[in-house]
C-alpha positions as CSV (number, residue, x, y, z in Angstrom):
1,M,0.0,0.0,0.0
2,E,1.4,3.3,-1.0
3,M,1.5,6.2,1.5
4,L,1.7,9.8,0.8
5,I,4.0,11.7,3.1
6,L,3.2,15.4,2.9
7,V,5.2,17.3,5.5
8,V,7.4,16.8,8.5
9,V,5.9,18.3,11.6
10,F,7.7,19.4,14.7
11,K,6.1,20.5,17.9
12,I,8.1,23.3,19.4
13,D,8.1,24.5,23.0
14,S,5.8,27.5,22.5
15,G,3.0,25.2,21.4
16,D,3.0,26.2,17.8
17,W,3.3,23.8,14.9
18,L,6.4,24.3,12.7
19,V,5.7,22.8,9.3
20,S,8.5,23.2,6.7
21,G,9.5,26.5,8.2
22,L,6.0,27.9,8.5
23,K,4.2,28.5,11.8
24,L,0.7,27.1,11.8
25,D,-1.9,26.7,14.4
26,S,-3.7,23.4,15.0
27,S,-6.6,24.2,12.8
28,S,-4.3,24.8,9.8
29,F,-2.7,21.5,10.5
30,V,-6.1,19.8,10.5
31,V,-6.7,21.3,7.0
32,I,-3.4,19.9,5.8
33,I,-4.3,16.5,7.0
34,I,-7.7,16.7,5.3
35,L,-6.2,17.8,2.0
36,C,-3.6,15.0,2.3
37,S,-6.4,12.4,2.8
38,V,-8.4,13.8,-0.2
39,A,-5.3,13.5,-2.3
40,I,-4.8,9.8,-1.3
41,V,-8.5,9.0,-2.1
42,M,-8.4,10.8,-5.4
43,K,-5.2,9.0,-6.4
44,K,-6.9,5.6,-5.6
45,W,-9.9,6.5,-7.7
46,F,-7.7,7.7,-10.6
47,L,-5.7,4.5,-10.6
48,Y,-9.0,2.5,-10.5
49,F,-10.4,4.3,-13.5
50,V,-7.1,3.9,-15.4
51,E,-7.2,0.2,-14.7
52,K,-10.8,-0.1,-16.0
53,A,-10.0,1.9,-19.1
54,Q,-7.0,-0.4,-19.9
55,V,-9.4,-3.4,-19.6
56,L,-11.9,-1.8,-21.9
57,I,-9.2,-1.0,-24.5
58,K,-8.0,-4.6,-24.4
59,V,-11.5,-5.9,-24.9
60,M,-12.1,-3.5,-27.9
61,Q,-8.8,-4.7,-29.4
62,E,-9.8,-8.3,-29.0
63,L,-13.2,-7.6,-30.6
64,R,-11.6,-5.9,-33.5
65,D,-9.1,-8.7,-34.0
66,F,-11.7,-11.4,-33.7
67,D,-13.3,-10.5,-37.0
68,S,-11.9,-7.5,-38.8
69,R,-14.4,-7.8,-41.6
70,N,-17.4,-7.3,-39.3
71,W,-16.3,-4.4,-37.2
72,F,-18.6,-3.9,-34.2
73,F,-19.3,-0.2,-34.9
74,G,-21.2,-1.2,-38.0
75,C,-18.8,0.7,-40.4
76,K,-18.1,-2.5,-42.4
77,R,-20.5,-5.4,-42.9
């Protein structure tokens, strides 16, 4: 399973979050976590649709190669 590592977070003594040199409060950090989660979900959906498209292309190629004289779009009969 792939993991997306977005930022390295350090908790400093004053209680602020230090993220890649930027000072953020806890609510901003929650937004970063939500955006990271959305990116992971979108990547999984994208890979799923790419996989299904590859299967569809393969099926279409097999149908075309099965009988090239009777192409399934009805262009040639």
